[in-house]
N, CA, C and O atoms as a GROMACS GRO file, in nm:
protein
  240
    1UNK      N    1  -2.078   2.685   3.322
    1UNK     CA    2  -2.009   2.648   3.199
    1UNK      C    3  -2.044   2.503   3.164
    1UNK      O    4  -2.050   2.416   3.251
    2UNK      N    5  -2.066   2.478   3.036
    2UNK     CA    6  -2.103   2.345   2.988
    2UNK      C    7  -1.977   2.259   2.973
    2UNK      O    8  -1.878   2.303   2.914
    3UNK      N    9  -1.981   2.137   3.024
    3UNK     CA   10  -1.869   2.044   3.009
    3UNK      C   11  -1.884   1.970   2.877
    3UNK      O   12  -1.989   1.912   2.849
    4UNK      N   13  -1.780   1.974   2.796
    4UNK     CA   14  -1.783   1.905   2.667
    4UNK      C   15  -1.734   1.761   2.684
    4UNK      O   16  -1.639   1.735   2.758
    5UNK      N   17  -1.799   1.670   2.616
    5UNK     CA   18  -1.761   1.529   2.617
    5UNK      C   19  -1.700   1.496   2.481
    5UNK      O   20  -1.772   1.478   2.382
    6UNK      N   21  -1.568   1.487   2.477
    6UNK     CA   22  -1.494   1.467   2.354
    6UNK      C   23  -1.491   1.321   2.316
    6UNK      O   24  -1.484   1.234   2.402
    7UNK      N   25  -1.496   1.294   2.185
    7UNK     CA   26  -1.484   1.157   2.135
    7UNK      C   27  -1.418   1.160   1.998
    7UNK      O   28  -1.419   1.262   1.929
    8UNK      N   29  -1.360   1.046   1.962
    8UNK     CA   30  -1.300   1.035   1.829
    8UNK      C   31  -1.352   0.908   1.763
    8UNK      O   32  -1.413   0.823   1.829
    9UNK      N   33  -1.330   0.897   1.637
    9UNK     CA   34  -1.379   0.784   1.560
    9UNK      C   35  -1.323   0.653   1.614
    9UNK      O   36  -1.207   0.646   1.654
   10UNK      N   37  -1.404   0.550   1.612
   10UNK     CA   38  -1.356   0.418   1.652
   10UNK      C   39  -1.256   0.364   1.549
   10UNK      O   40  -1.180   0.272   1.578
   11UNK      N   41  -1.255   0.422   1.430
   11UNK     CA   42  -1.161   0.381   1.325
   11UNK      C   43  -1.019   0.428   1.355
   11UNK      O   44  -0.924   0.378   1.294
   12UNK      N   45  -1.001   0.522   1.448
   12UNK     CA   46  -0.868   0.573   1.477
   12UNK      C   47  -0.787   0.484   1.571
   12UNK      O   48  -0.666   0.502   1.583
   13UNK      N   49  -0.851   0.390   1.636
   13UNK     CA   50  -0.779   0.301   1.726
   13UNK      C   51  -0.710   0.377   1.837
   13UNK      O   52  -0.769   0.466   1.899
   14UNK      N   53  -0.583   0.342   1.863
   14UNK     CA   54  -0.507   0.408   1.970
   14UNK      C   55  -0.426   0.526   1.919
   14UNK      O   56  -0.348   0.585   1.995
   15UNK      N   57  -0.442   0.562   1.795
   15UNK     CA   58  -0.366   0.671   1.736
   15UNK      C   59  -0.401   0.805   1.800
   15UNK      O   60  -0.516   0.829   1.838
   16UNK      N   61  -0.299   0.891   1.814
   16UNK     CA   62  -0.326   1.025   1.865
   16UNK      C   63  -0.331   1.128   1.753
   16UNK      O   64  -0.342   1.248   1.778
   17UNK      N   65  -0.322   1.082   1.628
   17UNK     CA   66  -0.330   1.172   1.512
   17UNK      C   67  -0.474   1.176   1.463
   17UNK      O   68  -0.503   1.130   1.353
   18UNK      N   69  -0.561   1.230   1.545
   18UNK     CA   70  -0.704   1.223   1.514
   18UNK      C   71  -0.771   1.357   1.538
   18UNK      O   72  -0.716   1.448   1.599
   19UNK      N   73  -0.890   1.365   1.487
   19UNK     CA   74  -0.979   1.477   1.516
   19UNK      C   75  -1.080   1.427   1.618
   19UNK      O   76  -1.134   1.317   1.604
   20UNK      N   77  -1.104   1.506   1.719
   20UNK     CA   78  -1.205   1.473   1.819
   20UNK      C   79  -1.320   1.572   1.807
   20UNK      O   80  -1.299   1.688   1.771
   21UNK      N   81  -1.441   1.526   1.836
   21UNK     CA   82  -1.556   1.615   1.834
   21UNK      C   83  -1.628   1.608   1.968
   21UNK      O   84  -1.625   1.507   2.038
   22UNK      N   85  -1.694   1.718   2.000
   22UNK     CA   86  -1.780   1.725   2.118
   22UNK      C   87  -1.911   1.789   2.073
   22UNK      O   88  -1.922   1.912   2.068
   23UNK      N   89  -2.009   1.707   2.039
   23UNK     CA   90  -2.136   1.763   1.991
   23UNK      C   91  -2.223   1.814   2.106
   23UNK      O   92  -2.231   1.752   2.213
   24UNK      N   93  -2.288   1.928   2.082
   24UNK     CA   94  -2.390   1.980   2.173
   24UNK      C   95  -2.511   2.015   2.087
   24UNK      O   96  -2.505   2.005   1.964
   25UNK      N   97  -2.618   2.055   2.149
   25UNK     CA   98  -2.738   2.092   2.072
   25UNK      C   99  -2.713   2.214   1.985
   25UNK      O  100  -2.771   2.227   1.877
   26UNK      N  101  -2.628   2.304   2.030
   26UNK     CA  102  -2.606   2.430   1.959
   26UNK      C  103  -2.488   2.430   1.863
   26UNK      O  104  -2.483   2.511   1.771
   27UNK      N  105  -2.391   2.339   1.885
   27UNK     CA  106  -2.268   2.343   1.805
   27UNK      C  107  -2.195   2.210   1.809
   27UNK      O  108  -2.215   2.128   1.898
   28UNK      N  109  -2.109   2.192   1.710
   28UNK     CA  110  -2.016   2.080   1.709
   28UNK      C  111  -1.878   2.140   1.730
   28UNK      O  112  -1.834   2.225   1.652
   29UNK      N  113  -1.810   2.098   1.834
   29UNK     CA  114  -1.677   2.147   1.868
   29UNK      C  115  -1.576   2.045   1.815
   29UNK      O  116  -1.595   1.924   1.832
   30UNK      N  117  -1.470   2.092   1.750
   30UNK     CA  118  -1.372   2.006   1.684
   30UNK      C  119  -1.233   2.047   1.730
   30UNK      O  120  -1.202   2.166   1.736
   31UNK      N  121  -1.148   1.948   1.763
   31UNK     CA  122  -1.010   1.977   1.803
   31UNK      C  123  -0.917   1.866   1.757
   31UNK      O  124  -0.962   1.757   1.719
   32UNK      N  125  -0.789   1.894   1.762
   32UNK     CA  126  -0.684   1.798   1.730
   32UNK      C  127  -0.654   1.717   1.856
   32UNK      O  128  -0.631   1.775   1.962
   33UNK      N  129  -0.655   1.585   1.846
   33UNK     CA  130  -0.633   1.502   1.965
   33UNK      C  131  -0.492   1.514   2.021
   33UNK      O  132  -0.469   1.483   2.138
   34UNK      N  133  -0.397   1.560   1.940
   34UNK     CA  134  -0.260   1.578   1.988
   34UNK      C  135  -0.245   1.706   2.070
   34UNK      O  136  -0.155   1.717   2.152
   35UNK      N  137  -0.334   1.802   2.046
   35UNK     CA  138  -0.324   1.933   2.111
   35UNK      C  139  -0.459   1.967   2.173
   35UNK      O  140  -0.529   2.056   2.125
   36UNK      N  141  -0.496   1.896   2.277
   36UNK     CA  142  -0.631   1.912   2.333
   36UNK      C  143  -0.655   2.050   2.393
   36UNK      O  144  -0.769   2.094   2.401
   37UNK      N  145  -0.549   2.118   2.435
   37UNK     CA  146  -0.565   2.253   2.490
   37UNK      C  147  -0.548   2.359   2.381
   37UNK      O  148  -0.556   2.479   2.409
   38UNK      N  149  -0.525   2.316   2.259
   38UNK     CA  150  -0.502   2.409   2.148
   38UNK      C  151  -0.631   2.466   2.092
   38UNK      O  152  -0.736   2.458   2.154
   39UNK      N  153  -0.621   2.523   1.973
   39UNK     CA  154  -0.739   2.586   1.911
   39UNK      C  155  -0.849   2.485   1.879
   39UNK      O  156  -0.824   2.367   1.856
   40UNK      N  157  -0.970   2.535   1.880
   40UNK     CA  158  -1.087   2.453   1.849
   40UNK      C  159  -1.169   2.522   1.741
   40UNK      O  160  -1.173   2.645   1.732
   41UNK      N  161  -1.232   2.442   1.662
   41UNK     CA  162  -1.324   2.490   1.560
   41UNK      C  163  -1.465   2.459   1.608
   41UNK      O  164  -1.491   2.348   1.654
   42UNK      N  165  -1.555   2.555   1.598
   42UNK     CA  166  -1.693   2.535   1.637
   42UNK      C  167  -1.782   2.567   1.518
   42UNK      O  168  -1.774   2.675   1.460
   43UNK      N  169  -1.868   2.470   1.481
   43UNK     CA  170  -1.957   2.488   1.367
   43UNK      C  171  -2.100   2.450   1.405
   43UNK      O  172  -2.123   2.384   1.506
   44UNK      N  173  -2.193   2.494   1.323
   44UNK     CA  174  -2.334   2.461   1.346
   44UNK      C  175  -2.358   2.313   1.316
   44UNK      O  176  -2.292   2.256   1.228
   45UNK      N  177  -2.450   2.250   1.388
   45UNK     CA  178  -2.481   2.110   1.360
   45UNK      C  179  -2.521   2.086   1.214
   45UNK      O  180  -2.490   1.980   1.160
   46UNK      N  181  -2.587   2.180   1.149
   46UNK     CA  182  -2.627   2.162   1.010
   46UNK      C  183  -2.504   2.157   0.919
   46UNK      O  184  -2.503   2.081   0.821
   47UNK      N  185  -2.402   2.235   0.948
   47UNK     CA  186  -2.278   2.231   0.870
   47UNK      C  187  -2.207   2.098   0.890
   47UNK      O  188  -2.151   2.043   0.795
   48UNK      N  189  -2.207   2.046   1.012
   48UNK     CA  190  -2.145   1.916   1.039
   48UNK      C  191  -2.220   1.806   0.964
   48UNK      O  192  -2.157   1.717   0.905
   49UNK      N  193  -2.352   1.811   0.966
   49UNK     CA  194  -2.431   1.710   0.896
   49UNK      C  195  -2.401   1.712   0.747
   49UNK      O  196  -2.391   1.607   0.684
   50UNK      N  197  -2.387   1.831   0.690
   50UNK     CA  198  -2.353   1.843   0.548
   50UNK      C  199  -2.214   1.784   0.521
   50UNK      O  200  -2.196   1.712   0.423
   51UNK      N  201  -2.118   1.815   0.606
   51UNK     CA  202  -1.982   1.762   0.592
   51UNK      C  203  -1.981   1.609   0.598
   51UNK      O  204  -1.921   1.544   0.513
   52UNK      N  205  -2.046   1.553   0.697
   52UNK     CA  206  -2.050   1.407   0.712
   52UNK      C  207  -2.119   1.342   0.593
   52UNK      O  208  -2.074   1.239   0.544
   53UNK      N  209  -2.228   1.402   0.547
   53UNK     CA  210  -2.299   1.350   0.430
   53UNK      C  211  -2.209   1.352   0.307
   53UNK      O  212  -2.207   1.256   0.230
   54UNK      N  213  -2.136   1.461   0.289
   54UNK     CA  214  -2.047   1.473   0.174
   54UNK      C  215  -1.935   1.369   0.178
   54UNK      O  216  -1.904   1.307   0.077
   55UNK      N  217  -1.875   1.350   0.295
   55UNK     CA  218  -1.763   1.255   0.305
   55UNK      C  219  -1.808   1.111   0.293
   55UNK      O  220  -1.727   1.024   0.260
   56UNK      N  221  -1.935   1.084   0.319
   56UNK     CA  222  -1.986   0.947   0.310
   56UNK      C  223  -2.027   0.908   0.168
   56UNK      O  224  -2.053   0.791   0.141
   57UNK      N  225  -2.031   1.005   0.078
   57UNK     CA  226  -2.070   0.975  -0.061
   57UNK      C  227  -1.967   0.888  -0.130
   57UNK      O  228  -1.847   0.904  -0.107
   58UNK      N  229  -2.013   0.797  -0.213
   58UNK     CA  230  -1.918   0.716  -0.290
   58UNK      C  231  -1.834   0.805  -0.382
   58UNK      O  232  -1.886   0.898  -0.443
   59UNK      N  233  -1.708   0.776  -0.390
   59UNK     CA  234  -1.618   0.852  -0.477
   59UNK      C  235  -1.611   0.783  -0.613
   59UNK      O  236  -1.608   0.661  -0.621
   60UNK      N  237  -1.607   0.862  -0.717
   60UNK     CA  238  -1.600   0.807  -0.854
   60UNK      C  239  -1.460   0.771  -0.891
   60UNK      O  240  -1.435   0.723  -1.002
   0.00000   0.00000   0.00000
């Protein structure tokens, strides 16, 4: 079994109200930092790249 290495944004500081990700070559795993044993979302790296690109766009 592959061990996931979870991380959260440095912008979240010490807050526990965050999203954590564990990237692998095959998928990006996403979970709520308050409920680490709870449900997880797994998406393709290409979908994550599209999401990050979209959120980084300047807002009008």
